[in-house]
N, C-alpha and C positions, 0 to 999 in steps of 0.2 A: 251554178254551184256544183262543181264536180265532186266535192267531198261528200255530198249527200248520197251519191250513187254507191259509195262504199259503206255507208252506214248499215244497210240491210244485211249484207253478208257478215260484217263484223258483229252485229247484234245477234245474228243467228249462231255464230260460232261461240260467243260468250254464253248465250242461253243454253246451248248444247252442253258445254262444259259444266255449267252450274247444275243442269239437270242430272248429269252423270254423278256429280258430287253429292247433291241433295235432291233426290227424286220428288220430295214433297213440294219443291219449288215449281213444279210443272204447272200446277193450277194458276199460280200467281203470274208466271211468265206468260202463259197463254192469255190470261185476262188482260194483262198490261199491253200485250201486243195488239189485242183486239181493240182496246180503248184508243191506243195511239193511232192505229190504222184508221179507225173511224173518225177521229179528230182531224187527221191529215186529209182524209177524204172530204170532210165537210168544209174545212177552213183552209186547206192547203192550196186550192186552185183559185 
């Protein structure tokens, strides 16, 4: 699945723009990233 390889950089770019616009989103974006990373690590392989 080659499109998954581009998901990380695109998500990081969107998150960076959102943090610049609304800095209070930083906590939620980090929490969501950690949850998704943990779930992918547990169930993705």
